[in-house]
N, CA, C and O of each residue as an XYZ file, in Angstrom:
916
protein
N     119.582     81.917     81.260
C     120.766     82.737     81.003
C     120.432     83.832     79.995
O     119.666     83.622     79.054
N     121.018     84.992     80.211
C     120.866     86.116     79.287
C     122.230     86.431     78.694
O     123.234     86.479     79.404
N     122.254     86.644     77.381
C     123.484     87.063     76.711
C     123.212     88.348     75.939
O     122.374     88.379     75.038
N     123.921     89.391     76.298
C     123.876     90.653     75.561
C     125.161     90.721     74.744
O     126.260     90.695     75.297
N     125.014     90.808     73.424
C     126.148     90.639     72.522
C     126.325     91.863     71.634
O     125.576     92.058     70.677
N     127.315     92.682     71.956
C     127.672     93.846     71.141
C     126.441     94.715     70.847
O     126.251     95.189     69.727
N     125.622     94.908     71.866
C     124.345     95.616     71.711
C     124.560     97.120     71.554
O     125.255     97.751     72.350
N     123.954     97.674     70.522
C     123.966     99.122     70.295
C     122.543     99.577     70.025
O     121.807     98.940     69.272
N     122.161    100.691     70.651
C     120.840    101.263     70.415
C     120.955    102.774     70.296
O     121.453    103.448     71.197
N     120.485    103.292     69.168
C     120.432    104.732     68.930
C     118.980    105.183     68.844
O     118.125    104.485     68.299
N     118.723    106.361     69.391
C     117.453    107.055     69.191
C     117.789    108.347     68.460
O     118.158    109.343     69.082
N     117.661    108.327     67.141
C     118.093    109.487     66.372
C     119.590    109.679     66.536
O     120.370    108.775     66.239
N     119.995    110.851     67.007
C     121.414    111.133     67.212
C     121.918    110.693     68.588
O     123.116    110.760     68.866
N     121.005    110.246     69.439
C     121.384    109.863     70.803
C     121.817    108.406     70.842
O     121.071    107.515     70.435
N     123.020    108.172     71.333
C     123.540    106.817     71.496
C     123.248    106.373     72.927
O     123.916    106.803     73.868
N     122.244    105.507     73.084
C     121.821    105.084     74.423
C     122.631    103.906     74.937
O     122.951    103.841     76.124
N     122.965    102.970     74.049
C     123.759    101.792     74.407
C     124.818    101.612     73.332
O     124.527    101.681     72.138
N     126.061    101.379     73.773
C     127.193    101.417     72.845
C     128.004    100.120     72.911
O     128.860     99.963     73.781
N     127.734     99.201     71.996
C     128.492     97.945     71.861
C     128.631     97.224     73.206
O     129.727     96.846     73.619
N     127.519     97.050     73.857
C     127.489     96.486     75.206
C     127.395     94.963     75.141
O     126.563     94.411     74.421
N     128.255     94.295     75.899
C     128.229     92.831     75.979
C     128.383     92.394     77.434
O     129.251     92.893     78.150
N     127.542     91.467     77.861
C     127.688     90.839     79.173
C     126.803     89.602     79.211
O     125.962     89.397     78.336
N     127.004     88.780     80.237
C     126.234     87.547     80.412
C     125.641     87.515     81.812
O     126.300     87.873     82.788
N     124.389     87.081     81.897
C     123.728     86.866     83.185
C     123.555     85.357     83.345
O     122.647     84.777     82.749
N     124.411     84.712     84.139
C     124.380     83.253     84.225
C     123.292     82.740     85.164
O     122.824     83.448     86.055
N     122.913     81.509     84.940
C     121.967     80.845     85.834
C     122.641     80.571     87.173
O     123.857     80.397     87.249
N     121.830     80.536     88.228
C     122.345     80.227     89.554
C     122.967     81.390     90.288
O     123.635     81.202     91.305
N     122.752     82.605     89.778
C     123.333     83.795     90.409
C     122.320     84.929     90.446
O     121.410     84.997     89.620
N     122.496     85.826     91.428
C     121.789     87.105     91.453
C     122.776     88.159     90.976
O     123.792     88.406     91.625
N     122.475     88.774     89.847
C     123.354     89.789     89.270
C     122.726     91.161     89.438
O     121.594     91.388     89.013
N     123.458     92.072     90.056
C     123.020     93.454     90.161
C     123.413     94.215     88.905
O     124.548     94.112     88.440
N     122.479     94.975     88.359
C     122.706     95.759     87.140
C     122.707     97.219     87.553
O     121.662     97.778     87.886
N     123.894     97.841     87.531
C     124.075     99.149     88.141
C     124.534    100.181     87.123
O     125.269     99.871     86.185
N     124.090    101.403     87.326
C     124.495    102.511     86.477
C     123.690    103.739     86.840
O     122.588    103.632     87.379
N     124.239    104.907     86.545
C     123.550    106.158     86.842
C     122.316    106.315     85.962
O     122.153    105.594     84.977
N     121.447    107.259     86.321
C     120.327    107.592     85.447
C     120.867    107.981     84.074
O     121.798    108.780     83.970
N     120.281    107.414     83.027
C     120.738    107.712     81.681
C     121.903    106.861     81.216
O     122.435    107.079     80.128
N     122.310    105.881     82.037
C     123.456    105.037     81.666
C     123.110    104.019     80.593
O     124.001    103.475     79.941
N     121.808    103.754     80.402
C     121.389    102.781     79.402
C     120.785    101.514     79.972
O     120.531    100.564     79.231
N     120.549    101.482     81.283
C     120.011    100.267     81.908
C     118.625     99.924     81.371
O     118.383     98.795     80.945
N     117.714    100.897     81.392
C     116.339    100.620     80.956
C     116.290    100.243     79.483
O     115.541     99.347     79.095
N     117.081    100.917     78.666
C     117.125    100.583     77.241
C     117.610     99.154     77.046
O     117.074     98.423     76.212
N     118.615     98.755     77.806
C     119.132     97.391     77.705
C     118.072     96.374     78.109
O     117.893     95.362     77.430
N     117.370     96.633     79.204
C     116.324     95.713     79.643
C     115.217     95.610     78.603
O     114.704     94.521     78.342
N     114.851     96.732     78.013
C     113.808     96.720     76.984
C     114.259     95.932     75.751
O     113.448     95.268     75.104
N     115.536     96.005     75.433
C     116.053     95.229     74.303
C     116.018     93.730     74.613
O     115.671     92.924     73.750
N     116.374     93.363     75.836
C     116.328     91.954     76.233
C     114.915     91.408     76.111
O     114.717     90.267     75.695
N     113.926     92.230     76.477
C     112.530     91.792     76.497
C     111.796     92.069     75.184
O     110.573     91.952     75.122
N     112.530     92.431     74.148
C     111.926     92.613     72.837
C     111.068     93.849     72.697
O     110.297     93.957     71.743
N     111.182     94.789     73.628
C     110.375     96.010     73.576
C     111.038     97.099     72.747
O     110.361     98.002     72.254
N     112.345     97.023     72.589
C     113.101     97.927     71.719
C     113.966     97.081     70.793
O     114.618     96.136     71.238
N     113.970     97.416     69.520
C     114.812     96.689     68.570
C     116.205     97.302     68.565
O     116.341     98.511     68.380
N     117.246     96.490     68.766
C     118.609     97.030     68.742
C     118.951     97.632     67.384
O     118.485     97.161     66.346
N     119.766     98.670     67.408
C     120.317     99.201     66.162
C     121.273     98.184     65.560
O     121.316     97.996     64.344
N     122.039     97.531     66.424
C     122.896     96.417     66.018
C     123.165     95.562     67.246
O     122.871     95.964     68.372
N     123.727     94.381     67.020
C     123.957     93.463     68.119
C     122.686     92.718     68.484
O     121.689     92.786     67.765
N     122.725     92.004     69.606
C     121.575     91.184     69.982
C     121.499     91.009     71.488
O     122.464     91.247     72.215
N     120.320     90.584     71.937
C     120.087     90.220     73.335
C     119.295     88.921     73.324
O     118.196     88.865     72.773
N     119.848     87.880     73.930
C     119.265     86.546     73.858
C     118.938     86.022     75.251
O     119.666     86.270     76.213
N     117.841     85.301     75.339
C     117.453     84.610     76.570
C     117.470     83.119     76.264
O     116.683     82.632     75.452
N     118.368     82.404     76.918
C     118.558     80.974     76.653
C     118.788     80.712     75.163
O     118.268     79.755     74.590
N     119.581     81.590     74.562
C     120.016     81.383     73.194
C     119.081     81.864     72.110
O     119.373     81.703     70.925
N     117.945     82.460     72.497
C     116.968     82.911     71.503
C     116.471     84.308     71.860
O     116.457     84.673     73.036
N     116.063     85.098     70.862
C     115.432     86.383     71.179
C     114.115     86.161     71.914
O     113.426     85.165     71.691
N     113.779     87.091     72.782
C     112.530     86.996     73.544
C     111.330     86.784     72.622
O     110.441     85.992     72.935
N     111.300     87.482     71.498
C     110.159     87.413     70.585
C     109.990     86.045     69.943
O     108.939     85.764     69.365
N     111.002     85.189     70.030
C     110.919     83.864     69.412
C     110.106     82.879     70.243
O     109.781     81.791     69.766
N     109.774     83.244     71.475
C     109.062     82.323     72.360
C     107.548     82.505     72.242
O     107.044     83.627     72.289
N     106.831     81.391     72.089
C     105.372     81.433     72.008
C     104.737     81.711     73.368
O     103.681     82.338     73.448
N     105.383     81.244     74.434
C     104.877     81.439     75.801
C     105.998     82.071     76.631
O     106.590     81.411     77.485
N     106.281     83.337     76.381
C     107.480     83.953     76.985
C     107.471     83.990     78.504
O     108.536     83.962     79.119
N     106.286     84.052     79.134
C     106.252     84.125     80.596
C     106.764     82.847     81.251
O     107.117     82.851     82.430
N     106.805     81.754     80.492
C     107.338     80.508     81.036
C     108.854     80.422     80.865
O     109.480     79.470     81.329
N     109.434     81.405     80.206
C     110.880     81.439     79.968
C     111.542     82.546     80.777
O     112.556     82.322     81.438
N     110.964     83.738     80.721
C     111.516     84.879     81.454
C     110.373     85.694     82.053
O     109.417     86.049     81.363
N     110.487     85.981     83.336
C     109.525     86.843     84.008
C     110.180     88.177     84.296
O     111.366     88.230     84.622
N     109.418     89.260     84.181
C     110.028     90.581     84.324
C     109.115     91.552     85.048
O     107.892     91.502     84.917
N     109.738     92.438     85.816
C     109.070     93.586     86.422
C     109.778     94.830     85.907
O     110.922     95.100     86.274
N     109.094     95.587     85.055
C     109.645     96.855     84.574
C     108.912     98.047     85.164
O     109.531     99.066     85.469
N     107.596     97.932     85.329
C     106.797     99.048     85.833
C     105.597     98.482     86.573
O     104.646     98.002     85.955
N     105.643     98.540     87.896
C     104.568     97.972     88.706
C     103.239     98.676     88.484
O     102.184     98.118     88.787
N     103.279     99.899     87.958
C     102.045    100.656     87.740
C     101.351    100.284     86.434
O     100.225    100.716     86.188
N     102.011     99.489     85.598
C     101.459     99.156     84.282
C     100.467     98.003     84.378
O     100.639     96.962     83.744
N      99.426     98.208     85.184
C      98.386     97.203     85.409
C      97.042     97.916     85.368
O      96.921     99.034     85.868
N      96.037     97.287     84.783
C      94.696     97.874     84.729
C      94.147     97.992     86.148
O      93.884     96.985     86.805
N      93.977     99.223     86.614
C      93.572     99.452     87.993
C      92.194     98.941     88.347
O      91.902     98.711     89.521
N      91.336     98.760     87.347
C      89.977     98.321     87.633
C      89.827     96.827     87.815
O      88.766     96.359     88.228
N      90.869     96.069     87.514
C      90.788     94.614     87.645
C      91.070     94.176     89.081
O      91.925     94.760     89.747
N      90.365     93.160     89.561
C      90.767     92.549     90.825
C      92.132     91.876     90.669
O      92.521     91.475     89.572
N      92.839     91.762     91.773
C      94.189     91.201     91.764
C      94.207     89.807     91.135
O      95.020     89.530     90.254
N      93.310     88.936     91.589
C      93.292     87.563     91.070
C      92.969     87.543     89.578
O      93.545     86.754     88.829
N      92.062     88.398     89.150
C      91.697     88.445     87.729
C      92.880     88.864     86.872
O      93.105     88.302     85.800
N      93.632     89.846     87.340
C      94.823     90.276     86.596
C      95.768     89.102     86.356
O      96.243     88.904     85.237
N      96.039     88.332     87.392
C      96.948     87.198     87.240
C      96.329     86.100     86.376
O      97.040     85.419     85.637
N      95.022     85.927     86.465
C      94.366     84.925     85.618
C      94.474     85.290     84.142
O      94.671     84.419     83.294
N      94.344     86.583     83.836
C      94.483     87.033     82.447
C      95.896     86.755     81.941
O      96.076     86.263     80.826
N      96.896     87.070     82.762
C      98.276     86.784     82.380
C      98.482     85.286     82.166
O      99.110     84.869     81.194
N      97.950     84.492     83.077
C      98.116     83.040     82.971
C      97.477     82.509     81.690
O      98.070     81.689     80.989
N      96.280     82.974     81.390
C      95.580     82.499     80.198
C      96.339     82.871     78.932
O      96.357     82.102     77.971
N      96.968     84.047     78.924
C      97.671     84.509     77.724
C      98.879     83.645     77.390
O      99.344     83.640     76.251
N      99.394     82.908     78.389
C     100.572     82.073     78.169
C     100.306     80.597     78.461
O     101.235     79.820     78.681
N      99.029     80.223     78.460
C      98.629     78.825     78.676
C      99.225     78.255     79.964
O      99.719     77.128     79.992
N      99.169     79.056     81.023
C      99.641     78.633     82.339
C      98.449     78.110     83.130
O      97.372     78.704     83.090
N      98.627     77.015     83.842
C      97.535     76.384     84.584
C      96.904     77.371     85.563
O      97.628     78.059     86.284
N      95.566     77.460     85.607
C      94.896     78.403     86.511
C      95.291     78.225     87.978
O      95.314     79.195     88.735
N      95.599     76.998     88.379
C      95.963     76.751     89.775
C      97.225     77.507     90.175
O      97.450     77.772     91.356
N      98.037     77.849     89.197
C      99.282     78.565     89.488
C      99.004     79.957     90.062
O      99.818     80.492     90.813
N      97.857     80.541     89.710
C      97.516     81.884     90.190
C      97.451     81.913     91.712
O      98.030     82.800     92.338
N      96.756     80.960     92.309
C      96.635     80.948     93.766
C      97.972     80.641     94.437
O      98.248     81.142     95.528
N      98.801     79.822     93.791
C     100.138     79.559     94.333
C     100.953     80.843     94.403
O     101.629     81.111     95.396
N     100.880     81.630     93.338
C     101.651     82.875     93.284
C     101.100     83.900     94.270
O     101.868     84.596     94.934
N      99.789     83.998     94.369
C      99.197     84.922     95.338
C      99.708     84.632     96.745
O     100.016     85.547     97.509
N      99.793     83.359     97.072
C     100.297     82.976     98.385
C     101.781     83.308     98.520
O     102.227     83.764     99.573
N     102.540     83.078     97.452
C     103.985     83.309     97.504
C     104.325     84.779     97.708
O     105.291     85.100     98.400
N     103.542     85.676     97.112
C     103.844     87.108     97.237
C     103.033     87.780     98.343
O     103.103     88.997     98.513
N     102.267     86.994     99.093
C     101.555     87.526    100.249
C     100.320     88.341     99.927
O      99.946     89.225    100.697
N      99.674     88.057     98.796
C      98.507     88.850     98.395
C      97.192     88.074     98.462
O      96.163     88.580     98.016
N      97.205     86.873     99.003
C      95.959     86.104     99.103
C      94.860     86.866     99.846
O      93.707     86.811     99.419
N      95.167     87.579    100.944
C      94.094     88.299    101.657
C      93.454     89.423    100.845
O      92.339     89.843    101.156
N      94.137     89.919     99.809
C      93.581     91.027     99.019
C      93.325     90.596     97.576
O      93.247     91.441     96.684
N      93.196     89.302     97.343
C      93.091     88.779     95.979
C      91.867     89.285     95.234
O      91.885     89.358     94.006
N      90.800     89.637     95.953
C      89.579     90.103     95.297
C      89.459     91.628     95.298
O      88.454     92.178     94.849
N      90.479     92.295     95.800
C      90.484     93.756     95.808
C      90.941     94.274     94.444
O      91.776     93.648     93.792
N      90.398     95.410     94.014
C      90.832     95.988     92.745
C      92.252     96.538     92.877
O      92.653     97.041     93.927
N      92.989     96.427     91.791
C      94.393     96.829     91.805
C      94.549     98.284     92.232
O      95.489     98.614     92.954
N      93.642     99.159     91.796
C      93.774    100.583     92.114
C      93.640    100.867     93.606
O      94.008    101.948     94.065
N      93.115     99.906     94.366
C      92.968    100.089     95.807
C      94.191     99.606     96.585
O      94.241     99.744     97.807
N      95.169     99.047     95.890
C      96.355     98.526     96.564
C      97.336     99.642     96.893
O      97.387    100.666     96.211
N      98.104     99.429     97.939
C      99.219    100.326     98.239
C     100.318    100.117     97.201
O     100.293     99.143     96.449
N     101.284    101.041     97.165
C     102.393    100.912     96.229
C     103.166     99.618     96.467
O     103.563     98.941     95.519
N     103.375     99.281     97.733
C     104.092     98.050     98.049
C     103.346     96.812     97.585
O     103.960     95.866     97.090
N     102.022     96.808     97.740
C     101.226     95.672     97.275
C     101.250     95.572     95.753
O     101.287     94.472     95.201
N     101.229     96.722     95.075
C     101.325     96.692     93.607
C     102.669     96.115     93.166
O     102.757     95.395     92.171
N     103.701     96.444     93.919
C     105.018     95.896     93.587
C     105.017     94.384     93.768
O     105.573     93.660     92.942
N     104.404     93.908     94.827
C     104.302     92.464     95.040
C     103.490     91.807     93.920
O     103.807     90.697     93.490
N     102.453     92.487     93.454
C     101.653     91.951     92.353
C     102.492     91.840     91.081
O     102.419     90.839     90.368
N     103.286     92.867     90.803
C     104.157     92.820     89.624
C     105.161     91.678     89.735
O     105.433     90.986     88.754
N     105.707     91.485     90.924
C     106.636     90.373     91.142
C     105.912     89.044     90.946
O     106.470     88.104     90.381
N     104.668     88.971     91.416
C     103.870     87.768     91.207
C     103.669     87.468     89.733
O     103.729     86.311     89.317
N     103.431     88.505     88.942
C     103.290     88.311     87.504
C     104.552     87.746     86.883
O     104.485     86.922     85.971
N     105.713     88.189     87.379
C     106.985     87.671     86.869
C     107.182     86.206     87.238
O     107.782     85.447     86.476
N     106.680     85.807     88.399
C     106.849     84.431     88.869
C     105.837     83.464     88.262
O     106.015     82.249     88.342
N     104.792     83.989     87.662
C     103.628     83.192     87.281
C     103.973     81.990     86.401
O     103.444     80.898     86.609
N     104.854     82.183     85.425
C     105.185     81.102     84.503
C     106.286     80.188     84.990
O     106.751     79.331     84.239
N     106.722     80.352     86.252
C     107.809     79.554     86.818
C     109.036     79.583     85.902
O     109.587     78.533     85.571
N     109.468     80.790     85.490
C     110.521     80.893     84.474
C     111.913     80.631     85.036
O     112.147     80.718     86.241
N     112.826     80.307     84.126
C     114.214     80.055     84.511
C     115.025     81.337     84.595
O     116.135     81.335     85.126
N     114.482     82.435     84.075
C     115.176     83.724     84.097
C     114.216     84.791     84.591
O     113.057     84.833     84.179
N     114.702     85.657     85.479
C     113.871     86.731     86.022
C     114.612     88.053     85.961
O     115.806     88.129     86.253
N     113.881     89.101     85.575
C     114.430     90.447     85.456
C     113.585     91.379     86.316
O     112.366     91.445     86.159
N     114.232     92.090     87.216
C     113.533     93.015     88.105
C     114.163     94.398     87.984
O     115.356     94.565     88.234
N     113.363     95.382     87.602
C     113.834     96.765     87.500
C     113.311     97.545     88.702
O     112.107     97.773     88.824
N     114.213     97.951     89.581
C     113.873     98.675     90.819
C     112.743     97.968     91.578
O     111.701     98.572     91.828
N     112.938     96.710     91.941
C     111.853     95.937     92.559
C     111.514     96.342     93.987
O     110.488     95.914     94.517
N     112.355     97.159     94.621
C     112.127     97.515     96.019
C     111.275     98.763     96.184
O     110.934     99.132     97.307
N     110.925     99.422     95.079
C     110.104    100.633     95.163
C     108.794    100.339     95.887
O     108.030     99.464     95.479
N     108.546    101.074     96.958
C     107.287    100.933     97.676
C     107.275     99.855     98.739
O     106.341     99.801     99.539
N     108.282     98.996     98.775
C     108.309     97.934     99.778
C     108.793     98.476    101.119
O     109.733     99.269    101.176
N     108.144     98.042    102.192
C     108.591     98.427    103.525
C     109.764     97.527    103.930
O     110.105     96.602    103.192
N     110.388     97.779    105.090
C     111.561     96.976    105.465
C     111.322     95.471    105.458
O     112.195     94.711    105.037
N     110.152     95.028    105.919
C     109.887     93.587    105.893
C     109.741     93.095    104.461
O     110.149     91.979    104.141
N     109.158     93.926    103.598
C     109.030     93.564    102.196
C     110.375     93.485    101.499
O     110.591     92.621    100.649
N     111.282     94.391    101.860
C     112.631     94.358    101.285
C     113.344     93.072    101.697
O     114.003     92.428    100.881
N     113.206     92.708    102.963
C     113.800     91.455    103.425
C     113.198     90.253    102.723
O     113.904     89.308    102.373
N     111.886     90.294    102.519
C     111.206     89.210    101.789
C     111.748     89.090    100.371
O     112.029     87.985     99.907
N     111.897     90.225     99.676
C     112.380     90.153     98.297
C     113.822     89.659     98.247
O     114.187     88.888     97.360
N     114.635     90.099     99.190
C     116.031     89.651     99.222
C     116.096     88.124     99.339
O     116.869     87.469     98.640
N     115.274     87.572    100.234
C     115.240     86.115    100.402
C     114.714     85.427     99.149
O     115.209     84.370     98.758
N     113.705     86.034     98.519
C     113.141     85.472     97.290
C     114.194     85.405     96.191
O     114.342     84.375     95.534
N     114.923     86.494     95.987
C     115.938     86.534     94.934
C     117.009     85.475     95.162
O     117.427     84.798     94.222
N     117.453     85.330     96.407
C     118.475     84.331     96.704
C     117.933     82.924     96.477
O     118.636     82.069     95.939
N     116.689     82.676     96.882
C     116.105     81.343     96.688
C     115.985     81.007     95.209
O     116.287     79.887     94.795
N     115.544     81.976     94.411
C     115.410     81.743     92.976
C     116.757     81.380     92.355
O     116.838     80.476     91.524
N     117.806     82.080     92.757
C     119.142     81.762     92.244
C     119.600     80.395     92.732
O     120.202     79.633     91.975
N     119.320     80.082     93.991
C     119.719     78.785     94.534
C     119.008     77.635     93.826
O     119.502     76.507     93.812
N     117.849     77.926     93.240
C     117.128     76.920     92.454
C     117.684     76.780     91.037
O     117.191     75.979     90.243
N     118.710     77.564     90.732
C     119.347     77.469     89.424
C     118.854     78.464     88.401
O     119.170     78.334     87.218
N     118.090     79.454     88.820
C     117.569     80.453     87.889
C     118.546     81.619     87.745
O     119.369     81.874     88.625
N     118.437     82.312     86.627
C     119.201     83.541     86.410
C     118.362     84.714     86.898
O     117.226     84.891     86.457
N     118.912     85.514     87.804
C     118.182     86.641     88.387
C     118.974     87.919     88.118
O     120.131     88.041     88.518
N     118.334     88.863     87.439
C     118.946     90.157     87.123
C     118.143     91.250     87.810
O     116.936     91.368     87.598
N     118.814     92.052     88.637
C     118.150     93.123     89.378
C     118.803     94.448     89.027
O     119.982     94.662     89.307
N     118.033     95.336     88.413
C     118.497     96.690     88.142
C     118.075     97.577     89.306
O     116.892     97.649     89.640
N     119.040     98.249     89.921
C     118.724     99.046     91.103
C     119.752    100.148     91.288
O     120.894    100.035     90.844
N     119.325    101.224     91.958
C     120.254    102.289     92.334
C     120.630    102.189     93.807
O     121.384    103.024     94.308
N     120.114    101.174     94.509
C     120.366    101.021     95.941
C     121.611    100.155     96.158
O     121.523     98.929     96.226
N     122.759    100.807     96.264
C     124.022    100.080     96.377
C     124.066     99.200     97.621
O     124.531     98.061     97.568
N     123.582     99.733     98.739
C     123.650     98.971     99.982
C     122.827     97.696     99.889
O     123.222     96.655    100.416
N     121.688     97.777     99.223
C     120.841     96.593     99.090
C     121.443     95.593     98.113
O     121.382     94.385     98.343
N     122.025     96.089     97.022
C     122.672     95.179     96.075
C     123.850     94.459     96.724
O     124.126     93.302     96.407
N     124.542     95.141     97.630
C     125.662     94.510     98.324
C     125.191     93.347     99.188
O     125.955     92.417     99.449
N     123.930     93.395     99.636
C     123.373     92.332    100.467
C     122.688     91.243     99.652
O     122.513     90.126    100.140
N     122.301     91.550     98.425
C     121.470     90.633     97.648
C     122.223     89.954     96.515
O     122.077     88.749     96.312
N     123.027     90.713     95.774
C     123.693     90.178     94.584
C     124.979     89.445     94.945
O     125.593     89.721     95.975
N     125.383     88.505     94.083
C     126.699     87.885     94.239
C     127.625     88.238     93.078
O     128.799     87.866     93.074
N     127.086     88.961     92.090
C     127.902     89.484     90.997
C     127.224     90.748     90.480
O     126.034     90.956     90.718
N     127.975     91.593     89.774
C     127.411     92.846     89.282
C     127.861     93.110     87.852
O     128.947     92.714     87.428
N     126.986     93.794     87.128
C     127.309     94.388     85.837
C     127.108     95.887     86.010
O     126.019     96.329     86.376
N     128.145     96.668     85.750
C     128.085     98.119     85.913
C     128.299     98.761     84.552
O     129.255     98.434     83.849
N     127.400     99.685     84.177
C     127.539    100.373     82.903
C     127.544    101.884     83.113
O     127.048    102.392     84.119
N     128.111    102.578     82.148
C     128.137    104.038     82.154
C     128.132    104.541     80.728
O     128.907    104.067     79.898
N     127.268    105.495     80.436
C     127.137    106.038     79.076
C     126.942    104.932     78.048
O     127.459    105.002     76.933
N     126.184    103.907     78.444
C     125.859    102.826     77.524
C     126.945    101.804     77.314
O     126.777    100.886     76.510
N     128.075    101.936     78.026
C     129.195    101.012     77.850
C     129.449    100.213     79.129
O     129.133    100.655     80.233
N     130.025     99.032     78.949
C     130.353     98.191     80.093
C     131.547     98.764     80.850
O     132.590     99.050     80.263
N     131.377     98.927     82.168
C     132.475     99.362     83.028
C     133.042     98.203     83.837
O     134.241     98.160     84.111
N     132.181     97.265     84.219
C     132.651     96.114     84.995
C     131.626     94.998     84.930
O     130.421     95.245     84.894
N     132.113     93.780     84.915
C     131.299     92.573     85.056
C     132.102     91.640     85.941
O     133.012     90.952     85.477
N     131.751     91.623     87.238
C     132.619     90.975     88.217
C     131.800     90.292     89.313
O     130.671     90.697     89.591
N     132.372     89.251     89.936
C     131.794     88.775     91.198
C     131.852     89.903     92.219
O     132.777     90.714     92.205
N     130.877     89.951     93.088
C     130.803     91.050     94.053
C     132.060     91.140     94.907
O     132.554     92.236     95.176
N     132.578     89.995     95.331
C     133.731     90.036     96.237
C     135.018     90.471     95.543
O     136.014     90.745     96.211
N     135.010     90.538     94.202
C     136.201     91.004     93.485
C     136.319     92.522     93.494
O     137.350     93.069     93.103
N     135.261     93.208     93.943
C     135.248     94.669     93.914
C     135.682     95.295     95.233
O     135.666     96.518     95.374
N     136.067     94.468     96.196
C     136.520     95.005     97.472
C     135.409     95.048     98.498
O     134.335     94.484     98.295
N     135.676     95.718     99.596
C     134.761     95.694    100.737
C     133.553     96.599    100.563
O     132.546     96.409    101.245
N     133.625     97.583     99.662
C     132.530     98.533     99.495
C     132.106     98.589     98.033
O     132.861     99.054     97.179
N     130.895     98.113     97.747
C     130.373     98.181     96.387
C     130.217     99.629     95.948
O     130.523     99.968     94.805
N     129.744    100.483     96.845
C     129.540    101.887     96.486
C     130.853    102.561     96.111
O     130.909    103.304     95.131
N     131.915    102.309     96.882
C     133.212    102.907     96.563
C     133.725    102.401     95.219
O     134.258    103.174     94.423
N     133.563    101.102     94.967
C     134.018    100.535     93.695
C     133.232    101.129     92.533
O     133.797    101.438     91.483
N     131.931    101.286     92.727
C     131.088    101.865     91.684
C     131.519    103.301     91.369
O     131.692    103.661     90.205
N     131.690    104.107     92.402
C     132.080    105.504     92.195
C     133.447    105.607     91.525
O     133.672    106.481     90.689
N     134.343    104.720     91.894
C     135.675    104.724     91.286
C     135.595    104.389     89.791
O     136.253    105.028     88.971
N     134.795    103.397     89.450
C     134.654    102.993     88.049
C     134.003    104.093     87.219
O     134.442    104.384     86.106
N     132.958    104.699     87.766
C     132.255    105.756     87.035
C     133.155    106.972     86.855
O     133.150    107.607     85.800
N     133.926    107.293     87.890
C     134.802    108.466     87.833
C     135.876    108.315     86.760
O     136.250    109.287     86.104
N     136.370    107.090     86.585
C     137.456    106.864     85.638
C     136.960    106.452     84.252
O     137.764    106.190     83.358
N     135.643    106.394     84.072
C     135.101    105.974     82.768
C     135.362    107.032     81.698
O     134.977    106.849     80.543
């Protein structure tokens, strides 16, 4: 579970997040929606301890991310699929991640199989397609078998079969009792994948609702909320 509590983040005179509060419960896929500049990335970075809040807090299972000695076993995240050393083979990259969090080496091959990268496990990351790099980033998030997962634009580079694969993966993870947070600008895909949404605008909460409470069209509900914000 993720709890964002009265979170505020300023960069100089710029107010990126403004007293934002919401909860990402276990057992659900939550879509995190907002326009460019709404504060989504800043919020995710605060949850993952990459940005220090000006005030307020962001907790994962009741503790700040930085409080965990082996964070990959608590929360897995995809923020930037390109943030991988291109010269490393795929399997080596995952082995390095596993070693850094005392994760059993056997887990690497399990994850490679789960994300469909076993056939290219010895290929260097820089030789992968964008879709394969995205699968590798997702594999890194799954590596520690965490109870909470955060995905920022996870469909970038995935072909239609890959999008279907990720949709099924997200639902399965939630059905296993995990908290799944997906930040995306693809309304149609979120309508098919998420069962609840958090919508923000100008760093403030606009809605935190089950998907079916927003009516038949997520896009129409989103536009209505943003227009009246």
